[in-house]
C-alpha positions in Angstrom: 96.7 16.7 53.2 94.4 18.0 55.9 95.2 15.7 58.7 91.8 13.9 58.4 91.3 10.2 59.2 92.8 9.1 55.8 95.9 11.2 56.4 96.5 11.8 60.2 99.1 14.2 61.3 101.2 14.7 64.4 102.5 18.1 65.4 105.2 18.9 67.9 106.1 22.5 68.5 108.0 24.8 70.8 109.0 28.5 70.7 111.9 27.6 68.4 110.9 24.4 66.6 108.0 22.9 64.6 107.7 19.4 63.4 104.7 18.1 61.4 104.4 14.4 60.3 101.7 13.4 57.9 101.1 9.7 57.8 99.1 9.0 54.6 98.4 5.8 52.8 100.6 6.7 49.8 103.0 9.2 51.3 104.7 10.1 54.5 105.9 13.7 55.0 108.0 14.9 57.9 108.6 18.7 58.0 110.9 20.2 60.5 111.5 23.9 61.0 113.8 25.8 63.4 113.9 29.5 64.2 117.5 30.8 63.8 116.6 34.3 65.1 113.7 36.7 65.0 113.8 37.0 61.1 115.4 33.7 59.9 114.6 30.0 60.0 115.7 26.8 58.4 114.0 23.6 57.7 113.9 20.2 56.1 111.2 18.2 54.4 111.4 14.5 53.9 108.9 12.7 51.7 108.5 8.9 51.3 106.3 8.0 48.4 105.0 4.5 48.7 103.9 3.9 45.1 105.8 1.6 42.7 108.6 2.2 42.6 109.0 3.8 46.1 110.8 7.1 46.2 112.3 9.4 48.7 112.5 13.2 48.4 114.6 15.4 50.7 114.5 19.2 50.7 116.4 21.7 52.8 115.4 25.4 53.2 116.9 28.5 54.7 114.5 31.4 54.7 113.8 34.9 56.0 110.5 36.0 57.4 109.4 39.1 55.3 105.9 39.7 56.8 104.9 41.5 59.9 105.7 39.6 63.1 103.0 37.1 64.1 100.6 38.1 66.8 101.2 36.7 70.3 98.4 34.4 71.5 
């Protein structure tokens, strides 16, 4: 899923939140992530698979950033 013409994506972000929505022919994926503090974040991923039979997958994550801090733009 590269966000090309067959699988366009929408990205909405701020300093605390990121949302990415892939709108593909066979699957829709919405990923949402929110920064809790400087080291921790939480997120959810919702997948709608449009094949037969259609299916939905929901995932929730809570995580800790373990790498060096990202560089400021």
